C-alpha positions in Angstrom: -10.1 -7.9 -5.9 -6.5 -7.7 -8.1 -3.7 -9.6 -6.8 -0.9 -8.1 -9.5 -0.6 -5.4 -12.1 1.6 -6.2 -15.0 1.7 -3.1 -17.5 3.8 -1.4 -20.4 1.0 1.1 -21.1 -0.5 -0.6 -24.6 -0.8 -4.1 -22.6 -2.0 -4.4 -19.1 -3.1 -7.6 -17.3 -4.4 -8.0 -13.9 -4.1 -11.5 -12.0 -6.7 -12.8 -9.2 -6.1 -13.9 -5.5 -5.7 -17.9 -8.1 -3.1 -16.2 -9.9 -5.1 -16.1 -13.2 -5.7 -13.5 -15.8 -8.7 -11.5 -14.7 -8.5 -8.8 -16.8 -6.0 -8.3 -20.1 -6.0 -4.6 -22.2 -4.8 -4.2 -25.5 -4.1 -1.9 -27.0 -4.7 0.5 -24.4 -4.4 0.4 -21.0 -8.1 0.7 -20.0 -9.6 -0.5 -23.4 -10.7 -3.5 -24.6 -10.5 -5.8 -21.9 -10.2 -8.8 -23.8 -11.0 -11.3 -20.7 -14.0 -9.1 -19.9 -16.3 -11.5 -18.4 -14.0 -14.7 -18.7 -12.0 -16.4 -16.7 -8.2 -18.0 -17.5 -7.2 -20.6 -15.6 -4.1 -22.8 -14.8 -4.1 -26.4 -13.9 -1.3 -28.8 -12.3 -1.1 -32.5 -13.3 1.1 -34.6 -11.1 1.6 -38.7 -11.7 -2.0 -38.7 -12.4 -3.7 -35.9 -10.4 -4.9 -32.7 -11.3 -6.1 -29.5 -9.7 -6.7 -26.0 -10.5 -4.6 -23.5 -8.4 -8.0 -21.7 -7.0 -7.7 -25.2 -4.8 -4.5 -24.8 -3.4 -3.1 -21.9 -1.0 -0.6 -19.8 -2.1 2.2 -16.6 -1.7 1.8 -13.5 -4.1 4.4 -10.6 -4.0 4.5 -7.9 -6.3 8.1 -5.8 -6.7 7.3 -3.2 -9.5 5.2 -4.4 -12.1 6.0 -7.9 -11.7 5.0 -10.8 -10.1 5.7 -13.9 -8.0 3.6 -16.5 -7.0 4.6 -20.0 -5.0 2.6 -22.3 -3.7 3.2 -26.2 -2.5 1.1 -29.2 -3.6 1.9 -33.1 -4.0 4.9 -32.9 -3.1 5.4 -30.2 -5.8 7.1 -26.3 -4.8 5.8 -24.2 -7.5 7.1 -20.9 -8.6 5.3 -18.5 -11.2 7.0 -15.1 -12.2 5.2 -12.7 -14.4 5.3 -9.8 -16.1 4.7 -7.4 -18.9 7.7 -6.6 -21.4 8.1 -2.5 -21.2 8.8 -3.0 -25.1 7.2 -5.7 -26.6 3.2 -6.2 -26.2 3.5 -9.7 -24.5 2.7 -11.4 -21.0 5.3 -13.7 -20.1 5.3 -16.3 -17.0 8.4 -18.2 -15.9 7.7 -21.6 -14.4 9.5 -23.2 -11.9 8.8 -26.6 -10.1 10.5 -28.3 -8.2 9.5 -32.3 -7.3 9.7 -36.1 -7.8 7.6 -37.3 -11.0 5.9 -36.5 -13.8 4.2 -32.9 -14.2 2.3 -30.7 -16.9 0.9 -27.3 -16.7 -2.2 -26.5 -18.1 -2.8 -23.6 -19.2 -6.9 -22.6 -20.2 -7.6 -19.4 -22.4 -10.5 -17.4 -22.2 -10.5 -14.6 -24.3 -13.8 -12.4 -25.1 -12.1 -10.2 -27.6 -13.3 -6.7 -28.0 -14.8 -7.6 -24.4 -17.4 -10.1 -26.5 -17.8 -13.9 -26.5 -18.9 -14.1 -30.0 -17.4 -13.8 -33.2 -13.7 -14.8 -32.1 -11.8 -17.4 -34.2 -8.9 -19.9 -32.1 -6.5 -22.1 -34.0 -3.4 -24.1 -33.6 -0.5 -22.7 -35.8 1.9 -25.6 -36.5 4.6 -23.9 -37.6 4.9 -21.6 -34.5 3.8 -24.5 -32.1 1.2 -22.2 -30.8 -2.6 -21.6 -30.0 -3.7 -18.1 -31.8 -7.1 -16.5 -31.0 -8.2 -13.9 -33.1 -11.3 -11.2 -33.8 -11.4 -8.0 -35.9 -8.1 -6.1 -35.6 -6.9 -8.2 -32.8 -4.6 -10.8 -32.0 -3.4 -13.1 -29.5 -0.7 -16.1 -29.5 -0.3 -18.3 -26.6 3.2 -20.0 -26.5 6.2 -21.5 -24.7 9.9 -21.9 -24.7 9.4 -25.6 -24.9 7.3 -27.6 -26.9 3.5 -27.9 -26.5 2.8 -31.1 -25.3 -0.9 -30.7 -25.9 -3.8 -28.4 -27.2 -7.2 -28.1 -27.8 -9.6 -25.3 -29.2 -13.3 -25.3 -29.1 -16.7 -24.0 -28.5 -16.8 -22.3 -24.8 -20.5 -23.0 -24.7 -20.0 -26.9 -24.8 -17.3 -27.0 -22.1 -15.0 -29.4 -24.0 -11.7 -27.6 -23.2 -12.5 -27.3 -19.6 -13.2 -31.1 -19.7 -10.3 -32.1 -21.3 -8.0 -29.9 -19.0 -9.3 -31.6 -15.7 -9.2 -35.4 -17.2 -5.7 -34.8 -18.1 -5.9 -35.5 -22.3 -6.3 -32.2 -24.7 -7.6 -33.3 -27.8 -5.8 -31.5 -30.4 -9.0 -30.1 -32.0 -6.8 -27.8 -34.5 -9.5 -24.8 -34.9 -13.0 -23.4 -33.7 -14.9 -20.5 -34.2 -17.8 -18.6 -32.7 -17.8 -18.5 -28.8 -14.4 -20.0 -28.5 -11.8 -21.4 -25.5 -8.3 -23.1 -25.7 -6.0 -24.6 -23.9 -2.8 -25.9 -24.3 -0.1 -28.3 -22.1 3.9 -27.8 -21.1 5.3 -31.2 -20.3 8.4 -29.8 -18.6 9.3 -28.2 -15.0 10.9 -25.5 -15.9 10.2 -23.3 -19.0 8.2 -20.1 -20.1 4.9 -19.3 -21.4 3.5 -16.2 -22.7 0.8 -14.6 -24.6 1.8 -12.3 -26.9 -0.8 -9.2 -28.4 -1.0 -7.6 -31.6 -2.7 -6.3 -34.4 -1.8 -9.0 -36.8 -0.9 -12.3 -37.2 2.1 -11.1 -38.4 2.5 -9.1 -35.3 1.8 -12.3 -32.8 4.4 -14.2 -34.5 7.0 -12.0 -34.8 7.0 -11.2 -30.6 6.5 -15.1 -30.6 9.6 -15.4 -32.6 12.1 -13.2 -30.5 10.7 -14.3 -27.1 11.2 -18.0 -28.1 15.0 -16.9 -29.1 15.9 -15.4 -25.5 13.0 -15.7 -23.0 15.4 -15.1 -20.2 16.4 -11.8 -21.7 13.4 -10.3 -21.5 12.9 -11.1 -18.0 16.3 -9.5 -16.8 15.5 -6.5 -18.4 12.3 -6.5 -17.1 13.4 -6.8 -13.6 15.9 -4.0 -14.2 13.8 -1.8 -15.4 11.3 -1.7 -12.6 14.4 -2.1 -10.0 15.5 1.2 -11.6 12.2 2.7 -11.1 11.3 1.5 -7.6 14.7 1.4 -5.9 15.6 4.8 -4.7 12.6 4.5 -2.5 12.8 2.5 0.5 9.1 2.4 1.6 8.1 -0.5 -0.1 4.4 1.0 -0.5 5.9 4.4 -1.6 7.9 2.5 -4.4 5.2 0.3 -5.5 2.4 3.0 -5.6 4.6 5.1 -8.3 4.4 1.6 -9.9 0.8 0.9 -9.7 0.5 4.8 -11.1 2.8 4.1 -13.8 0.8 1.2 -14.9 -2.2 2.7 -14.8 -1.0 5.2 -17.4 -1.9 4.5 -21.4 0.9 5.5 -23.6 -1.5 8.2 -25.2 -1.4 9.6 -21.4 -5.0 8.2 -20.7 -4.7 7.7 -16.6 -7.4 4.9 -15.8 -8.7 5.3 -12.7 -9.0 1.4 -11.8 -8.7 -1.7 -14.0 -10.3 -4.1 -11.9 -13.4 -5.3 -13.4 -14.7 -7.2 -10.6 -16.9 -3.9 -9.7 -19.0 -4.8 -12.7 -20.8 -6.8 -10.5 -22.3 -4.2 -8.6 -23.5 -1.7 -11.2 -22.8 -3.5 -14.6 -19.7 -1.2 -15.2 -16.3 -0.9 -14.4 -13.9 1.8 -13.1 -11.8 1.7 -16.2 -12.4 5.6 -17.4 -10.4 8.8 -17.2 -11.6 10.7 -14.8 -10.1 14.1 -15.0 -10.3 14.5 -11.4 -8.4 11.4 -10.6 -6.3 11.6 -13.5 -4.7 15.2 -12.8 -4.3 14.0 -9.1 -2.5 11.1 -10.3 -0.5 13.4 -12.1 0.8 16.0 -9.1 1.7 12.9 -7.2 3.9 11.9 -9.9 5.2 15.6 -10.6 6.0 15.2 -7.0 8.4 12.3 -7.4 10.2 13.5 -10.5 8.1 11.8 -13.3 7.4 14.7 -15.5 7.5 13.0 -18.6 4.7 10.7 -18.2 2.5 13.6 -16.2 3.0 15.9 -19.4 1.3 13.0 -21.5 -1.6 12.6 -19.3 -1.9 17.1 -19.3 -1.6 16.7 -23.4 -4.5 14.1 -22.8 -6.6 16.3 -21.0 -6.0 19.4 -23.4 -7.2 17.5 -26.1 -11.0 17.3 -24.5 -11.2 21.2 -23.1 -13.8 22.3 -25.6 -14.9 25.7 -26.8 -17.5 25.6 -23.6 -14.3 25.3 -21.1 -15.4 21.9 -19.4 -14.5 18.7 -19.4 -16.9 15.9 -19.2 -17.6 13.3 -16.5 -15.2 10.9 -17.8 -13.7 9.3 -21.2 -12.9 6.2 -22.3 -8.8 5.8 -22.7 -9.4 6.4 -26.4 -10.5 9.8 -25.9 -14.3 9.0 -26.7 -17.1 9.8 -23.8 -17.6 7.4 -20.9 -20.8 6.2 -19.9 -22.7 8.7 -17.5 -25.5 9.0 -15.2 -25.7 12.7 -14.8 -29.2 13.5 -16.8 -28.8 16.4 -19.3 -32.3 17.3 -17.6 -29.8 18.9 -14.7 -28.5 21.3 -17.4 -30.1 24.7 -17.1 -29.2 28.4 -16.4 -28.2 27.3 -12.8 -26.9 24.2 -13.3 -24.6 21.8 -15.7 -24.7 17.8 -15.9 -20.7 17.7 -15.2 -18.8 17.8 -11.9 -17.4 21.1 -12.3 -14.4 20.3 -9.6 -12.9 18.0 -12.2 -12.3 20.8 -15.0 -10.8 23.0 -11.8 -8.7 20.5 -10.3 -6.9 19.8 -13.8 -6.0 23.4 -14.5 -4.8 23.4 -10.7 -2.8 20.4 -11.3 -1.3 21.7 -14.9 0.0 25.0 -13.3 1.7 22.8 -10.6 3.2 21.1 -13.1 4.3 23.9 -15.0 5.6 26.1 -12.2 7.6 23.1 -10.8 9.0 21.5 -14.3 9.6 25.1 -15.8 7.4 23.8 -19.0 6.7 26.8 -21.2 6.8 25.0 -23.8 3.7 23.3 -22.8 2.1 26.3 -21.6 2.1 28.0 -24.6 0.3 25.4 -26.1 -1.8 24.8 -23.4 -3.2 28.6 -23.2 -6.1 28.4 -25.6 -7.8 25.6 -23.1 -6.2 27.4 -20.1 -8.3 30.2 -21.3 -11.1 28.5 -21.9 -11.6 26.5 -18.6 -10.7 29.6 -17.0 -13.3 32.0 -18.7 -15.7 29.1 -18.0 -15.3 29.1 -14.1 -15.7 32.5 -13.7 -18.5 33.0 -16.0 -20.3 29.8 -15.1 -20.7 31.5 -10.9 -24.4 33.3 -9.4 -24.3 37.1 -10.2 -25.5 37.9 -7.0 -23.8 35.6 -4.8 -20.5 35.0 -6.6 -20.5 31.2 -6.2 -20.2 28.5 -8.4 -23.4 27.6 -10.3 -24.7 24.1 -9.3 -23.2 20.9 -11.0 -22.7 17.4 -9.5 -20.2 16.7 -6.5 -16.9 14.5 -6.2 -19.1 11.5 -5.3 -21.0 11.9 -8.5 -23.8 11.7 -6.3 -25.5 15.2 -5.7 -26.6 18.2 -7.4 -25.4 21.3 -5.7 -23.1 24.1 -5.1 -20.0 22.1 -3.2 -17.6 23.0 -0.7 -15.3 21.0 -2.4 -16.2 21.8 -6.0 -15.7 25.8 -4.6 -12.7 25.4 -3.4 -11.4 23.8 -6.2 -12.8 26.7 -8.6 -11.2 29.2 -6.1 -7.6 27.2 -6.6 -8.1 26.8 -10.3 -8.7 30.1 -11.2 -6.0 31.5 -8.9 -3.6 29.0 -10.7 -4.9 30.2 -14.3 -4.2 33.6 -13.1 -0.5 32.9 -12.1 -0.5 30.9 -15.7 -1.9 33.9 -17.2 0.8 36.5 -16.0 3.5 34.1 -17.2 2.4 35.4 -20.5 1.8 38.7 -20.0 -2.0 38.4 -20.4 -2.8 40.7 -17.9 -5.8 41.6 -18.6 -6.7 37.5 -18.4 -4.6 37.1 -15.0 -7.0 40.9 -13.5 -10.2 38.9 -14.5 -9.6 35.2 -13.1 -7.9 36.5 -9.7 -10.7 38.8 -9.1 -13.1 36.0 -9.4 -11.0 33.6 -7.2 -11.4 36.4 -4.7 -14.7 36.9 -4.8 -15.3 32.9 -4.5 -13.3 33.0 -1.4 -15.4 35.7 0.1 -19.1 34.3 -1.0 -17.8 30.8 0.8 -16.9 32.5 4.0 -20.3 34.4 3.7 -22.7 31.6 2.5 -21.0 28.3 3.1 -19.8 28.8 6.9 -22.4 27.8 9.3 -21.9 30.7 12.4 -23.8 28.3 15.2 -21.9 25.0 14.2 -19.1 26.9 13.9 -17.8 24.9 10.5 -18.0 25.0 7.1 -21.1 23.4 5.7 -20.9 20.6 2.6 -23.3 22.3 0.1 -25.9 24.9 -0.8 -27.9 24.8 -3.2 -29.1 28.8 -4.7 -32.3 30.2 -6.6 -32.7 33.5 -7.9 -29.3 34.6 -6.2 -30.4 33.1 -3.2 -29.2 30.3 -0.9 -32.4 28.4 -0.5 -31.2 24.8 0.8 -28.3 24.1 2.9 -26.7 20.5 3.3 -25.1 20.2 6.5 -23.8 16.8 6.3 -20.9 16.1 7.4 -18.5 15.2 4.5 -14.9 14.7 4.9 -14.6 16.5 1.2 -14.9 19.8 3.5 -11.2 19.4 4.2 -10.6 20.5 0.9 -11.1 24.2 1.9 -7.3 23.4 3.3 -5.9 20.9 0.5 -6.4 23.8 -2.2 -5.1 26.1 -0.1 -8.5 28.8 0.1 -8.0 29.1 4.0 -5.2 28.7 6.3 -4.9 25.0 8.1 -4.7 27.0 10.8 -8.1 28.8 10.5 -10.0 28.3 13.2 -12.9 27.8 11.1 -11.1 25.0 9.2 -9.8 23.4 12.3 -13.1 23.4 13.8 -14.5 21.6 10.7 -11.9 19.2 10.5 -12.5 18.5 14.2 -16.1 17.5 13.7 -14.7 15.4 10.8 -12.6 13.4 13.1 -15.2 12.9 15.4 -17.9 12.0 13.2 -16.5 9.9 10.6 -14.0 7.7 11.9 -14.4 4.7 11.8 -14.4 2.6 15.1 -12.8 -0.7 15.3 -11.0 -0.7 12.2 -10.1 2.8 12.3 -10.0 5.3 8.9 -12.2 8.3 7.9 -15.8 7.7 6.2 -16.8 9.5 3.0 -19.6 11.2 5.0 -22.5 10.4 7.2 -24.7 8.2 6.1 -23.0 6.5 3.4 -24.5 3.3 2.0 -21.9 2.8 -1.2 -20.5 -0.7 -1.3 -22.0 -1.5 2.2 -21.2 -5.1 3.3 -23.5 -7.2 5.6 -23.3 -5.9 9.1 -24.7 -3.6 11.8 -23.6 -0.1 10.7 -25.7 1.6 13.5 -22.8 3.0 14.9 -20.7 3.6 11.6 -20.5 6.4 9.4 -19.7 4.0 6.0 -16.5 2.3 5.3 -13.3 3.9 6.0 -11.8 4.9 2.1 -8.0 5.4 1.8 -8.2 8.4 0.4 -10.3 10.5 2.6 -7.8 9.3 5.4 -4.8 10.5 3.6 -6.6 13.8 3.1 -6.3 14.2 6.9 -3.1 13.3 6.8 -2.4 15.8 4.4 -4.3 18.4 6.3 -2.1 17.3 9.4 1.3 17.8 7.5 0.2 21.0 6.3 -0.4 22.1 10.1 3.0 20.9 10.9 1.0 18.2 13.1 3.9 15.7 12.2 3.1 13.1 14.8 -0.9 12.9 13.7 0.4 13.0 10.3 2.2 10.4 10.5 0.0 7.9 12.5 -2.4 8.4 9.6 0.1 7.5 7.1 1.1 4.5 9.2 -2.3 3.7 9.6 -2.8 2.9 5.4 0.3 1.3 5.3 -0.7 -1.4 7.6 -4.3 -1.9 6.0 -2.1 -2.2 2.4 -2.4 -5.7 1.5 1.2 -7.8 1.1 1.2 -7.4 -2.7 0.8 -3.1 -1.7 -2.4 -2.6 -4.4 -4.4 -0.2 -2.4 -8.2 -0.5 -2.8 -10.7 1.8 -2.9 -12.5 1.1 0.8 -12.2 -1.3 3.8 -14.7 -3.3 5.4 -15.4 -1.8 8.6 -15.4 -5.1 10.4 -12.6 -6.9 9.7 -10.5 -4.4 7.6 -10.5 -6.3 4.2 -10.7 -4.7 1.1 -14.0 -3.8 -0.9 -14.4 -2.1 -4.0 -11.9 -2.2 -7.0 -8.1 -3.1 -6.0 -6.2 -1.6 -6.9 -7.2 2.0 -7.1 -5.1 4.8 -8.6 -6.8 7.5 -6.3 -5.8 5.9 -3.4 -2.2 5.4 -4.4 -2.0 8.9 -5.6 -3.1 10.5 -2.3 -0.6 8.2 -0.3 2.4 9.7 -2.5 1.1 13.5 -1.9 0.9 12.4 1.8 4.1 11.5 2.1 5.5 14.3 0.0 4.0 16.8 2.1 5.3 14.9 5.2 8.7 15.0 4.1 8.4 18.8 3.5 6.7 19.3 6.9 9.9 17.5 8.6 11.7 19.2 6.5 10.6 22.5 7.7 11.3 21.5 11.4 14.8 21.0 11.0 
């Protein structure tokens, strides 16, 4: 879990509950995490007493992508104000301490440059009065507005630097190499501290010199920038959601799902990848709020990865290389692929929404070859007898099959591609793709609706043109038939499907909608016998979006307010919640959660406007 997110599209810093650096990404938001597996710390020394911050209760607030921490200890009132400059690659902290006596602040650095502890170097730079860490092409400089009182660098495995911090005297060792750590102390009650990032020593020295000359200037302009971004919105969660999404977008357009690396404990991997689905939903949300220049970068990033085969991979590193995957190549065959087809579909659907909303015909003409490749793939990757998409993995990344959510997304994408083709006079393409969309819709009615249950089913399996298996598990993603406008939200089949979802997946006590019956992902200790799974933010907001589309403003509003009520004080929405006490579970923040919140708010505003 993270207490704050600070980012400028190249340098991103996430703080934990102790207000320590937990994740430090550079030169892309999402790659590399130079504190990966490490732990930075901050300590206070006052009149002979020492403490690390984790032992002290504190208040943490965010305003845009700036963070403020307040604590009280040993007669001192301490405030830290943190931000990443929007132009320079530097993380800055203003320290303000009120109280009597002699005080020192100690900053302990646990860099794991390029996500590995070995082959690092740390040294004290006397001319700059700063400590520098480097490996390969990555350099980090820790400096301050006031003179460094003491410093030390050393071997991490020896533990010397940490012990020095705690005994109150840093030994001023000038250099260390291998697996290294460092610390500096500042013996003033009011000062600025920073970490500059660069790809050479001259880079970080230049930043250090600029910030040291006038650190207040950088604070004022960063505060002004984030006020400009967030002030138009009275709703704090709405404003913060926009800021959080902007903070997840790398300068090259890659949108990272989450920068919180705590999830590493669960599966030895993180969410710091670009999932085309998540990225496209983030782009749709930001487009609704007018951030079109930013979303265009995201679409251009994705367009670069639509190859001649016409589909997108499960996930990418933010530098464009393939991310890790667990979808086996043995799943690929004449009737299936080891991809999540909904990711390709949602990307095309989101791109159409962007082009239509912004009238970005310049992007359309450049994107059309990729649009054609993707639409041709979706039109052809279907069972010839049934007309449905062939098998791929579901949006939860767990099951191979023909899924209702994926099929609805493919329908929406084929319609969107047909409309884009018409804009360019590509009538043959348009006719092919629109006809395929019509066939997919008819096939869903015929093969994915259960007459006895009176609702749609989650997924089916197909062999030789026949349905051989039906998965009737109640899954929140079945709302997708309405969200992707395959069927009207008032269609009795949709109404009954959503009614079943609410009845079976609403979580007692804390509220919120689980993903599906029997969901075991990220379960916490406790009795789940009457609980379908952990409540998720995105699934609950899907329900809000559905009711907004239906025109049930009261119900949509109540669901949005539930999300606002469970939002933590720092307004960083998690992926899911503990069903017993409502505390955050899994990554925090999750970009998709914030994107669905903005989409739900947008649909609710449109529904309210229609009523007037």
